[in-house]
C-alpha positions, 0 to 999 in steps of 0.5 A: 179113237187115238188121242194125240197130244203134242208136248213142248218143252225147253228141256228133255234128257239126254239132249237138253238138260238144264235142271230137273224140268227135263226129268219131270217132263220125261217121267210125265210123257213116258207115263202118259204114253201108255194111254195117249199118242204122245209127240214131244218137241224140244231144242237139242244140238241137232234136228231130228226124230227119235222114239223114247219108249212110246214117245215120238220125240222131235228136236229143233236146233238150239243156240245159246242166247244171253237174253232169254226173251230173244231165245224164246223168239228163236225157239218159236221160229224153230218150232213153227218151221219144223212142226208141219213136217214132223207132227200129225195134223190131227193133234187134239191137244197141246201141253206146254211145260213152263213159260217159253213153251207156253208162249210157243203153245199159244201160237201153235194153238191158234194155228192148229185150232186146238186147246193148250194146257200150261204146266207150271213148275216155277214162275219168274217171281219164284226164280228171281227171289223177288228181284225186279229188273227189266228182264224179270218184268218182261218175263213176267209179262210173257208168263202172264200172257201165255198162262192166262190164255191156256185152257188149263194151267197146271201147277206141279207144286204148291209154291207154283200154285200160290205164285200163280194166284198171288202174282198173276191172278191165275187160278191153277189146278194143282195136280197130285197124280198122273190121273189128274192130268189124264182127267184134264186131257179126257175132259178137254177132248170130250168138250172139244168133241161136243163143241164140234157136234 
């Protein structure tokens, strides 16, 4: 049985690079594509499809917003309108990378009736350095909502692991290798198949 996993990221090289997330996600999906059929959707300056190694990449249009919460809503609409035309209907799992993608994954998970995982590289308390304003509070609410609804929350570093527990009360799994993610995928698919029997 071919296991199909949809990855959602706000960054992916070379078309959308803001920081190191783009390269971390690319490294991960390229490595996972040797065992799973990987589809990835991300914003870019164009709508299209291409293959990166063994990864099926789908892009949605991108716009600049001065308000990151408005940008999240824009991307949600873009992804929801594009997904039915580019991603196979028999996706087994959704894997989101950071908070905006996790909000989108939560909605898709409900629509497609498949579980989702949230990979966390940073949290708003980490990014903001502890400053508190209405935007920070709004992002923190969205993060907590999206991360706490995921089947698994995967921390990609010790700082994210600590922040998830301290700031959101979420017990995440800290990964140390690609095998840790493969185990999570395999357990999730196995449990989903058992539930369907």
